[in-house]
C-alpha positions as CSV (number, residue, x, y, z in Angstrom):
1,M,-26.5,7.3,7.2
2,R,-27.2,3.7,6.1
3,V,-28.4,5.1,2.8
4,L,-25.3,7.3,2.4
5,F,-23.1,4.3,3.2
6,L,-24.7,2.1,0.6
7,F,-24.6,4.9,-2.0
8,F,-20.9,5.3,-1.4
9,I,-20.2,1.6,-1.9
10,F,-22.5,1.6,-5.0
11,S,-20.7,4.6,-6.5
12,L,-17.3,2.9,-6.3
13,F,-18.4,0.6,-9.2
14,F,-18.7,3.7,-11.5
15,V,-16.1,6.2,-10.4
16,G,-13.2,3.9,-9.7
17,C,-11.8,2.0,-6.7
18,A,-10.7,2.7,-3.2
19,P,-7.1,4.1,-2.9
20,V,-4.3,1.6,-2.7
21,F,-2.5,2.4,0.5
22,S,-1.0,-0.9,1.8
23,E,2.8,-0.8,2.1
24,L,4.2,-4.3,3.1
25,Q,7.8,-3.1,3.5
26,S,10.1,-2.0,6.2
27,A,12.7,0.8,6.6
28,R,15.4,-1.6,5.4
29,T,16.8,-1.2,1.9
30,V,17.6,-4.3,-0.2
31,G,21.3,-3.6,-0.7
32,K,23.3,-2.5,-3.8
33,N,22.6,-4.6,-6.9
34,R,20.1,-6.8,-5.1
35,V,16.5,-7.4,-6.1
36,E,13.5,-7.9,-3.8
37,L,10.3,-9.5,-5.1
38,L,7.1,-9.2,-3.0
39,P,3.8,-10.8,-4.2
40,H,0.9,-10.0,-2.0
41,Y,-2.9,-10.1,-1.5
42,T,-5.1,-7.4,0.0
43,R,-8.7,-7.1,1.1
44,S,-10.1,-3.6,1.5
45,F,-13.3,-2.5,3.2
46,F,-15.1,0.7,4.1
47,S,-16.6,1.6,7.5
48,A,-19.1,4.3,8.5
49,D,-21.6,4.7,11.3
50,G,-21.0,1.2,12.7
51,E,-21.4,-0.5,9.3
52,T,-18.5,-2.2,7.5
53,D,-18.6,-3.7,4.0
54,G,-16.0,-5.2,1.8
55,V,-15.0,-3.0,-1.1
56,Q,-12.4,-4.7,-3.2
57,S,-9.7,-7.4,-3.4
58,H,-6.1,-6.9,-4.7
59,L,-3.5,-9.2,-6.1
60,G,-0.2,-7.5,-6.7
61,I,3.6,-7.7,-6.9
62,Q,6.3,-5.2,-5.8
63,A,9.9,-5.2,-7.0
64,A,12.8,-3.3,-5.5
65,Y,16.3,-2.8,-7.0
66,G,19.2,-1.6,-4.8
67,I,20.9,1.3,-6.6
68,T,23.2,1.8,-3.5
69,D,23.1,0.2,-0.1
70,K,20.8,3.0,1.1
71,F,18.8,3.9,-2.0
72,D,16.2,1.7,-3.8
73,L,13.9,2.1,-6.8
74,R,10.6,0.3,-6.2
75,L,8.0,-0.7,-8.8
76,R,4.5,-1.9,-8.0
77,F,1.7,-3.5,-10.1
78,E,-1.7,-4.3,-8.6
79,H,-4.8,-5.9,-10.1
80,I,-8.0,-4.9,-8.2
81,W,-11.5,-6.2,-8.6
82,L,-14.7,-5.1,-6.9
83,G,-16.9,-8.2,-7.3
84,D,-17.2,-11.6,-9.1
85,E,-18.4,-10.0,-12.4
86,D,-15.9,-7.1,-12.4
87,D,-13.1,-7.3,-14.9
88,G,-10.9,-5.3,-12.6
89,T,-8.6,-2.3,-12.6
90,Q,-4.9,-2.2,-12.7
91,V,-2.7,0.2,-10.6
92,I,0.9,0.9,-11.4
93,G,3.4,2.8,-9.2
94,I,7.1,3.7,-9.1
95,G,9.2,5.6,-6.6
96,P,12.5,6.1,-4.8
97,K,13.3,4.9,-1.3
98,L,16.1,6.4,0.8
99,N,17.3,5.0,4.1
100,I,18.0,7.9,6.5
101,V,18.6,6.1,9.8
102,D,20.3,2.7,9.4
103,E,17.5,0.1,9.0
104,I,15.2,2.1,11.3
105,F,13.9,5.1,9.3
106,S,13.4,5.6,5.6
107,G,11.5,8.0,3.3
108,Y,9.7,6.7,0.2
109,V,7.7,8.5,-2.4
110,S,5.5,6.5,-4.8
111,V,3.9,8.0,-7.9
112,G,1.1,5.9,-9.5
113,R,-2.2,5.8,-11.3
114,A,-5.1,3.5,-11.9
115,L,-5.6,2.2,-15.4
116,G,-8.5,0.5,-17.2
117,E,-12.1,1.2,-18.0
118,G,-14.1,2.8,-15.1
119,S,-11.1,4.5,-13.5
120,D,-10.5,8.2,-13.6
121,N,-6.8,7.8,-14.4
122,S,-5.8,10.3,-11.7
123,W,-2.2,10.4,-10.6
124,I,-1.6,9.8,-6.9
125,I,1.6,10.8,-5.0
126,Q,2.2,9.0,-1.7
127,P,5.1,10.4,0.4
128,T,5.6,7.8,3.1
129,A,7.6,7.5,6.3
130,L,8.9,3.9,7.0
131,V,9.7,3.2,10.7
132,T,11.0,-0.2,11.7
133,W,11.6,-1.7,15.2
134,P,13.8,-4.8,14.9
135,A,12.0,-6.6,17.8
136,V,14.0,-9.9,17.3
137,D,17.3,-9.5,15.4
138,H,16.9,-10.9,11.8
139,I,13.7,-12.7,12.8
140,L,11.0,-10.2,13.6
141,D,10.5,-6.6,12.5
142,I,7.5,-4.4,13.5
143,N,6.9,-1.8,10.8
144,L,4.9,1.5,10.8
145,S,4.2,3.4,7.6
146,P,2.2,6.7,7.9
147,K,1.6,8.4,4.5
148,Y,-0.2,11.2,2.7
149,L,-2.1,10.4,-0.5
150,L,-2.1,13.4,-2.8
151,T,-4.6,12.9,-5.6
152,L,-4.0,15.0,-8.8
153,G,-7.5,14.9,-10.2
154,E,-10.5,17.2,-10.2
155,D,-13.0,16.6,-7.4
156,Q,-10.9,13.9,-5.9
157,S,-10.1,13.7,-2.2
158,D,-6.7,13.5,-0.6
159,Y,-6.2,10.9,2.1
160,F,-4.1,10.2,5.2
161,A,-3.3,6.5,5.9
162,A,-1.2,4.5,8.3
163,N,-0.2,0.8,8.2
164,L,1.1,-1.5,10.9
165,G,2.8,-4.7,9.8
166,L,5.2,-7.5,10.7
167,A,8.1,-9.1,8.9
168,V,8.6,-12.7,10.2
169,S,11.4,-14.9,9.1
170,T,14.4,-17.0,10.1
171,N,16.6,-14.7,8.0
172,L,15.1,-11.2,7.3
173,D,18.1,-10.5,5.0
174,R,16.7,-13.1,2.5
175,W,13.0,-13.6,3.0
176,A,9.9,-12.7,5.1
177,V,6.2,-13.3,5.6
178,R,4.5,-9.9,5.8
179,P,1.1,-9.5,7.4
180,E,-0.3,-5.9,7.6
181,Y,-3.3,-3.9,8.7
182,G,-4.0,-0.3,7.7
183,M,-6.5,2.5,7.9
184,C,-7.1,5.3,5.4
185,F,-9.1,8.5,6.0
186,P,-10.5,10.9,3.3
187,L,-9.6,14.5,4.0
188,A,-12.2,16.2,1.8
189,E,-14.6,18.5,3.8
190,G,-17.7,16.6,4.8
191,S,-16.2,13.1,4.3
192,E,-17.3,10.5,6.7
193,G,-16.1,7.0,7.4
194,N,-12.7,5.4,6.6
195,F,-11.2,2.6,4.6
196,G,-9.3,-0.4,6.1
197,Q,-7.1,-3.1,4.6
198,F,-5.7,-6.5,5.6
199,S,-2.7,-7.7,3.5
200,I,-0.4,-10.6,3.5
201,G,2.8,-10.8,1.4
202,F,5.9,-12.8,0.9
203,S,9.2,-11.0,0.1
204,Y,12.3,-12.8,-1.3
205,T,15.6,-11.1,-2.0
206,I,18.0,-12.1,-4.8
207,G,21.7,-11.4,-4.8
208,N,24.6,-11.4,-2.5
């Protein structure tokens, strides 16, 4: 298993990067004509048979625009690198978010792809459920985001992922610090092990 694990990590440098599955958002929408900006950092790793190794690091930014009070359009850009000498890969994504139960439950679908040399340029669709528990009103949210990653490429695995995060602030309507932990499982037959990620982000909302 140790040999298989090392082969898997080694092969990432040639076939592309681990899936981007962090979320860093709640069920809340930003509000009509408002804009949310969310820079973030992510560290991803892979675990199998008791062994865990770092896979990649991410720097990214998300932006959301409130088309209505309950409907947002979200954009995402991510720069990913595998090691000190790696030039990196870019990931872009876009998708709608609809608030279904006021500030508690939303649905979000992101469509994105990896760009750059070394990636397979496969499209990935991520239907996501966003569940928020407002633990302390306007100060602390607890957020759960299970999702399915549908990969539209030959010989590519689909994935199931789930993230658990916090939004901490003195005014969640304006800004928040967003730590998050998540796990992602390949669904291809015979796949072993899983990905994990730790992320930290800061969101700030512009507009009245």
